N, C-alpha and C positions, 0 to 999 in steps of 0.2 A: 150447637154449641153458643154459649152466651158468654158476655164479656161484661165485667162490673170494674170500673176505674171510678176511685172516690179520693177526694182531697179533703183532708180532716183538719180543723182548728179546734184548739182546746182553750179555752178562755178560765183564766185565774188572774187575779189581782194580787197574789202572793208570790214574791219572788222566790220564797224556799219551795214553794209547790212546783214553780216553773222549772225549776232547779232540779227537782226530783223526777218529773217528766221528762226532761232531758237527759238526765244522767241515766234513765232508765229506757231509754230509746228503743233498744234492741226487744226488748220485752213488751213494751207498748206496740211495736210493730208486729211482733210474732203474735199477741193475744187479739190485736185488731183483725190481722189476716186470717187467724182461725175462725174468727166470728165471720167475716165477711166470706170467705171462701165457702162457707156451709149453707150460703144463701140459693134460695131458689128464685128464677126471674120472677114467679108470680107472687113471692112474698114481699118483693122490694119494688113492685112495678106500681103500687099505691101509695099515695100520702101516708095513710096510717102504716102501711110497711115499712115506709122509709123512717117515720117517726120512732117505729117500736125498734128499728135498728140503731138509730142514733141514741135511742135510751139505754140499749144493752151496751153498746162501744162505751157511753159516758160511765156506765157502773164498771165497766173492765179497767178503765183508768182510773177512777174511784179507788178500786179494790188494789191495784198495784201503789197508788200513793198512800193508802192505808198501811200495807204490809211494808213499805219502806220507811213509817214512821212519821209520814205526814198526815194532815187534816183531809180526810176525803170531802168534806163539805166544801173546802176552798177551791175545789174543782167546779167552777160554777156552771159550765155549759159546754158541750161539744158539738161543734157546727159542721157539717157537709159542706164545704166552700166550693166543691164540683162533684158532680154525681151523673157518670156516663154510662149508660147500659146499651148494649149493642147484641 
C-alpha cells in the first residue's frame, strides 16, 4: 500500500481568476483528487513523472476556470509545495 500527500499552490496575478478558483474549491479538490488517486508509485517516483502530473493538474484547473467564464491563460502555474510518498 502506498501513500501520497501533496500540497498544491496555484499562481495567478488576476484577482478574478483567484476568486474563480476559490469559489470552485470543491470542484478543484475533486478533480485534483481524481487525478492524484489514479497514480501509481512508479509513475510519480521520477522527476519526469512528477512534472507530467503537475502539468495534468494545471490543465485541470485551467479547464475549470475556462468553464466558469475566466481566462485559463491567467492561471500561470501550479506548484507542488509538498510532495510526500510512502
